[in-house]
C-alpha angles and dihedrals in degrees: 000000000000118000089243090074117074134155112268094021124114111266117244113265118245140180116195136154117255126215090286094050090254112145110240123191134188090249090062088070099049113140096028139082114258129200110200113189122183120209136173108234143357118250098014119127101256094038092049092050090050095046092046092049092049090047091050090050094049094105088056093046089047091055086053090053091243133142118211117214128181121204127196138147090255119117122255088252092057088048091052092052092046092051093047094046093053101025091240119187098197129099113247121202124206117227106170093157092052091230096134093034089056093046091053094044093246097122120071149100117325129191115213116177091334093310115116120213140151117258150121116313106216101238142141137217129193115209122198123225089271092058095252126134106261097173139350140195112204094196127016139182111228101225111082095000097116090059092051089050091050092049092049092047090052091049092048092051093052085052 
C-alpha cells in the first residue's frame, strides 16, 4: 500500500462511475463502514472468486452496516456484464485512469513469472463511518478474503 494510506488517517476522496455510469464519491458513504477492494480485471478467475465471495457475504456485511465496493480499471459496461454473468450484488467502480487506484496504493509494479509490468495490486481497505482508514491489506489472495474482511470488520466494530 502506498505510504499515503495509514490507519486512522482520512481516506483519499474519489469520484468514479459505477456499473450504471452513476458518479459515486466517498462522501456518499459517510456514516457507514466501507470495504473498498481493488482487483485487476472483471471475469478472470481470481477476480470472479473474490466478487462472488463478497456477494455471498453481503447479508453479513449488511448486518455490520458496511457497503462493499470493488474497483478496477474496467469500464462500466464491462462491470455491467460481469455483474449480470455472476449475479453479483456489489457495486463496482470504474477507474480506467488509475487515479483512485494510485491514491489507494493499488496501482504499481507487479512481477508475474519474472516479467515486470504495471497493474492493479489486489488489495483491500476498510473505512470507518468517519471516512478514515480502519484497516488495510496491501496484498491479498482472492479465495477466502471476503471472510477475513468480515471477521476484521466485526472485530473493529467491537473496538
